[in-house]
N, C-alpha and C positions, 0 to 999 in steps of 0.2 A: 539496394540503394547504392548510389555512387556519391562522390564528394559534392557534386553539383545538384543533386536531387532536391526538389522543393519539399521540405519536411516541416509539418506543423506539429508542435508540441502543445497540446491542450492542457492547461494547468502548469505552465512552466515555472511558476513561482512557488508551487507547493513542494512538499517533501520529495515526492517521486519525480514530478516534472522537472524540478531544478537539477536533480541528479542525472536524468536523461539528457538535459541541456548540457551539463558539464561533460558528460561522456561524449556526446556528439561533437561539441566544440573541440575537445581534446583530440578527437579522432580526425579532425580536419574537415568536417562537413561545413560547407560554406553558405548554404542557402536555407537557414533555419527561419521559420515563420513563427513569430511569437506575438501573443496578444494578452494584455492584462485583462482582468474582469471588467475594468472600466472601459477598455477599448472594445471588448467583445463579450457580451453577457451570453453565455451558452444556454441560459434559460429562455432566451429570446429566439424563437425558431426562425422568424423572418430575418433577423440579423445574422444568424448562423448560416442560413442558406445563401444570403447575399455574400457573406465572407467567402464561402467555398466557391461560389460562382466566380468571384473576382480573383481570388488568389490561386485557385486550382492546385492545392497541395497534392503531391504524388504519394506521400507517405504520411500517416497520421498516428501519433502516439497519444492515445486517449487516457491521460493521467489526471484529468480534472474530476474532482469528486468532493462531496461533503463527507468528512471523516471525523471520528472522535472515539473516545473510550467508552467504558461501560456507563458512566454517568450521563454523558451527552446522548448516547443512543437510547437510554432509558427515558430521558426527559423530553427528547425532541423527535419522537418516532415519525411524525408526519413530515417534518422537514427532511429527515434522512431519506425517507421513501420518495417524496416528491422531487426533491432537487436532483438526486442521483438518477431517477428514472428519466426526468426531462432532459438533463444534460446529455446523457449517453444516447437517448433517442434522437435528439437533434443532430448530434455529431455523426453518429453512424449513418443515419439516413442521408444527410447532406454530403458526406464523404462518398457514398455510393452514387448519389444523383449526379455529382459533378466530377466523376471519373477518377477518383483516387485509386492508385494501383494497389494499395494495401493499408489496412488499419490494424493497429494493435490495441486491444482493450485490456485494461488493468482491472482485474477483479480483486478478490480477497479470499483468504482461507476460511473466513467465517461462513462461506457458502455451504460448507459441509455439515452433516448432521452432528448434533451435540454428542452423541455416543458412537460416532464412527470408529471402526477399528483403527488402531494405530500401528505404524504410521499411515496417514490418510492417502489413499490412492485416488487418482482422478475419477475412477469409475464409481466411487462412493457417493458422488453427487446425487441428490434427490432420493436417497435410500432411507431417510429417517427424519425426525423432527429437528428443527433448528434450535440453536441456543437462544432462549427467550430474551436475553439482555441485548442482543444485537440483530434480532430477526428482521427488522425493517430494512437495515442496511444490506443484510444478506439477500433478502428478496429482490432488492433493486439490482444488486450485482448479478444474481442468477438471471434476471430478466435481460441484463446487458449481454452476458455471454450467450444466452439463447438467441438474442436478436442478431448477434454476430453470426451464429450458426445458421439462422433462418435466412439471412441475406446471402450467405454463401450458397445455401441449398437452392433458393429460388432464383437468385440473380447471378450467381457465380462470383459474388463479391469476395475478394480475398481478405477476410477478416480473421484474425487469430486472437486467442484470449489467454492471458497469463494469470495465474492465481498465486500472488505472493503471500508468504507468511507474514508475521508481525514485523514491521519495518521500523527502523530508527536511523538517526544520523543528522548531519547538518541541515538546518532548515525545518526541523521538527517543531511541533507545537508543544510548548512547555507550560501552557495554562493549566492549572490544576483541575479546573472544572470540566475541561473538554479534551484533555490529552489522553494518549494511551499510557499504559503502565510504565514503560521504561523511561520516557521523558518526564513523566510525573514524579517518579521516584528520584530521578537525577536532580530535579529541582528541589524536591523535599529534603534530600540529604545535604545538598549544597546550602540551602537556607538554614537548616538545623546546625550545620557546622559554623556558619557565619554568626548565628545568634547565640551559639553555645547551648542550644536546647539539649536536655538530658536524654531525650528519646525521639524516635521517629515512628509514627504510627502508619502501618501499611494495611490497606484494605484486604479483607478476607483472611483465610487461614494460613496462607503461605504454601499450601500443598499443591495447587494446580500447577501443571507443567506447561511451559510455553517455549516456543522456538522463536529466535530473533535473527533477522538478516539485516546487515548494513545496507542502506539504500543505494550506495554505490555499486554493491554487488548486484542488486536488483536491476539497476540501470544497465550494467554490462550484459545481463541476461536478456533484457528487453531489446537492446540494440542487436545482439547476436541472433536472437530468434526472429527479429524482423528480416534478417538476411537469409536465414537457413530453414525456417519452418513455414509450411504452407498447408496445414491440415486443419480440419474442423475441431479436433479434440482439444480440450483445454490442457494447459501445461502448468504443473505446480513449480513454484520457484521458492526454495527455502534453504536453510542452513544444513539440514539433515540431522541435527542434534537439538535436544531441548534441555531445560533445567527447571527446577521448581521456582516459584516466585520468591520463596525464602532464600534460595541460593542466589537469585538475581539481586535481591535487596542487599545481601551480604557483599556481593561483588561490587555493587554501586557504592555501598558504604566504604569499601576499601579504596576504590578509585578516587572518590571525593575526599578521602581522609577524615571521614566522620568517626569520632571516637565513642559515641553514645550507644544506647540500647536500641534494639529494633523490636517493636511491639506489633503484634498482628491483631486486628479488630475483626473477630469472627462473625460479628453481627452484619458485616458488609458482604455483598455478593462476591462469589469466587469466579463466576462465569463458567465456561467449559472446563471440565476436569483436566483435560489434556488436549493439545492440538499440535501435532507434529506431522509435517507433510512428507510423503514419499516422493523423493526427487529423482528417482531412477530415470524417468522419461527425459527430463531436461539434461541430466548428466550424459545420457546416450546421444543427445544432440550436440554435445561438445562444450557445455558450460559447467562450471562448478564454483562454489563460493570460495573466496580467498581471504576475507577479513575475519579474524577470530572475534568472538564476542568481547573478550577483554580489551583487545586492541580497538575495536569499534567503539566501545563505551569510552575509552580514554580519549579517542579522537573527537567524539561527540561532546564530551565534557569540556575539552579544550575549546571547541567552537562555541559552546554555550557561554563560557567565561568571557568571550569577546563580545557578547551581546548584553551582558548585565552591567 
């Protein structure tokens, strides 16, 4: 890419897309193509094809997706499967048809088996059963990365796929019913502090371990790999370290200044016991995370306070 390249960011108002937008703008890229869902519904194949025929983007960051936490995935399996399959299918096919030079597909670490060895290497894909609480989303994302590989193999289309770990940061979803664990806890602890509640209840046992990456670090990785990586193999992008949900809750309690008790509801699902990505491949390609979890949570909380 150069500063004048025509670059389409699909999903530029979402958590990941907005971070990629910030990164590219900050880097001086001058020809960004942006569409809201009202302006371009990626579920509408005719509209998507017409858009690519008209705008002819050279580079595509495919960050549009239907995302959510354990509750949303468990209660809306058909929506998570259908919307993600159809959005990525339309975007990848039309990008190829209308001559895009390169497409970057954003997957998810939930593509890996529930009991994958830790840390999870890229080659562990499709070696075991998925985590049941998010298998519908995972299956859609596996289909997306395989579609990218298939279009490369059959048509020579330069599509690459990144598999990010759990992301958080400005622009995240803080709705308790549909959000991921970190923003949900941030909101819970903030509201408990404001209301003076004596305790905060956290789903599960607190023992599962998770890895969290600030979305601005992910955006930096995406822009970097769009410039330097041209292979079919998927690439993990993570922080390289994890912590227990109990430790995460305690850290969020500290950041928000909540003085009460933390209670774990073991009747609620834990999800995967551990999910830590091996990031040796992306480090070898010249990228590494820069924002520590504590710093990232502090920055995210400061942003959240501006929205409440």
